[in-house]
N, C-alpha and C positions, 0 to 999 in steps of 0.2 A: 555031907555035912548035915548035922541034925538041925531041927527047927530052932532050938534055943540059941545055937551058935549063929545062925542066920539072923535071928531077931537082934541079938547082941551086936552083930556087925552092922546091921542097918541103923541101930540106935546110935552107935558110935559115929557112924558116917553123918547122920543127921545132926548130931550135936556139934561135930566139927564144922559142918557147913554153916550152922546157925551162928557159931562163934566167929567164923571168918566174915560172915556178912555183917555182924554187929561191929566188927572192927573197921569195916569199910564205910565211911560216911556217905550217905546219899546226898546227891546234889540238890534234892528237892526237900523243902520243908515238910515236916510231918503232916501238917494239915492238908497240904497239896497231895501227898501220897495217899492219905485217907480218902480224900475226895475222889481221886483217880480210881481207887479200888471199889468204892461204893458205886461210882458212876458206871464202871465196867459191868458190875452186877446188874445195875438198872438197865443198861443197854442190852445185856443178855436176855433179860426177861421181856424187854420191849420187842425183841426179835422172835419171840416164841409165838406160834400160831395158837389162837384160842377160839376157833369157829366150832360150830356144831351144837347139837341139842341133846346128845346122849348124856346119861348121868355122869359118865367119866369126863366128857368134854365140859359139862357144866361145872363139875368139881375142879377141873383144871383151870377154867376161866376164873373161878373164884380165887384159886391159889395165885394166879397171875395178877389179878387186880390187887390182892393183898400185898403181893411182892412189889407192885408199882408204888403203893402207898409207903411201903417200908424203905425202898431203895431209891425211888425217883422223886418223891415229894421234897420240894425245896432245892433241888439241884440246879435249877435255872438261876435262882438268886445266889446260891453259893458259888456257882461258876463265875457269875458277874462280879461278885465281891472279891473272889480270889484274883481275877484278872485286874481289878482295880488295885488291890494290895501289892501285887507282884508285877505291875506294868513295866518296871525297870529291870526285871530279871528275865533275860532271854531264854534261859533253860526252862523256867517255869512256864513262860508264855508259850513256848513251843509245844510243851506237853498239854497245856490247857486248850490250845487251839485245835486239838484233835477231836474235841467234843462239840456236838451240836449245842447251840445256845438255847434253843427252845424245845424241850421234850415233855413238859407238863401240859 
């Protein structure tokens, strides 16, 4: 199979999957889904090592610190606010309880 046909097949498959997922409503509000995605990225960067003094390690540390500012700043307050807002929604509370309350 040539490359163009493979690409077209993949594109059709991805389009079909995105339409199917759009038809299936998520049990979580969009603001909760957005928080979960951002917080997972934050937690990923928090788990990255950043020791050392070589130029590459210093550059990596600066990248990680910038990433903490982008993805982690404000998440403690956002998590607390979402928990207050959705305290009567067991599905949301179950998902939000997966995250540490203090990461900043």
